[in-house]
C-alpha positions as CSV (number, residue, x, y, z in Angstrom):
1,M,0.2,-0.1,0.2
2,S,1.3,3.1,-1.0
3,W,-0.5,5.5,1.3
4,S,1.7,3.6,4.3
5,E,5.0,4.2,2.1
6,L,3.9,8.2,1.8
7,E,3.5,8.5,5.8
8,R,7.0,6.2,6.6
9,F,8.7,8.2,3.3
10,V,8.0,11.4,5.4
11,S,8.6,10.0,8.7
12,E,12.2,9.0,8.0
13,V,12.8,12.1,5.9
14,E,12.0,14.5,9.0
15,A,13.9,12.2,11.3
16,D,17.3,12.0,9.3
17,A,19.3,15.1,7.9
18,A,21.1,12.8,5.2
19,L,17.4,12.0,3.4
20,Q,16.9,15.9,3.6
21,R,19.9,16.6,1.7
22,A,19.4,13.7,-0.8
23,L,15.7,15.6,-1.5
24,R,16.5,19.5,-1.3
25,H,17.3,19.5,-4.9
26,C,13.5,17.9,-5.8
27,R,12.0,20.8,-7.8
28,S,8.3,19.1,-8.6
29,R,6.1,16.2,-7.3
30,K,7.4,14.3,-10.3
31,E,11.0,14.8,-8.7
32,L,10.1,14.2,-5.3
33,I,8.2,10.8,-6.4
34,L,11.3,10.0,-8.5
35,A,13.7,10.3,-6.1
36,A,11.8,8.7,-3.3
37,R,11.6,5.7,-5.3
38,R,15.2,5.6,-6.0
39,L,15.5,5.4,-2.5
40,G,13.1,2.9,-2.3
41,Y,9.8,3.7,-1.2
42,R,6.7,3.2,-3.4
43,I,4.8,6.6,-3.6
44,T,2.7,7.9,-6.3
45,R,1.5,10.8,-8.3
46,I,-1.7,9.9,-5.9
47,D,-1.0,9.5,-2.5
48,L,1.0,13.4,-2.9
49,Q,-2.3,14.6,-4.5
50,R,-4.5,13.0,-1.5
51,A,-2.2,14.1,1.6
52,W,-2.3,17.7,-0.3
53,Q,-5.7,17.6,-0.3
54,E,-5.8,16.4,3.7
55,D,-3.0,19.3,4.0
56,Q,-5.7,21.9,2.8
57,L,-9.0,20.4,4.8
58,E,-7.3,20.8,8.0
59,Q,-6.0,24.2,7.0
60,A,-9.5,25.2,6.3
61,Q,-10.6,24.0,9.1
62,R,-8.0,25.7,11.3
63,D,-8.8,29.1,9.7
64,Q,-12.2,28.4,10.7
65,F,-12.1,28.0,13.8
66,A,-9.1,30.8,14.4
67,P,-10.2,33.6,16.8
């Protein structure tokens, strides 16, 4: 399941400065996906799209309840 791969990928990148440096050159979603796959993570464009949509929804909910 690629969604769990995306979660694992994000978690490991957040904790690993070497992975952060390896991904710093990515300038598009496509580049990020290709780099992640080279590093052994099986993520897809759909995973990133879904994560972005969830983030947008959470942001809208936070904005709605902000003072």
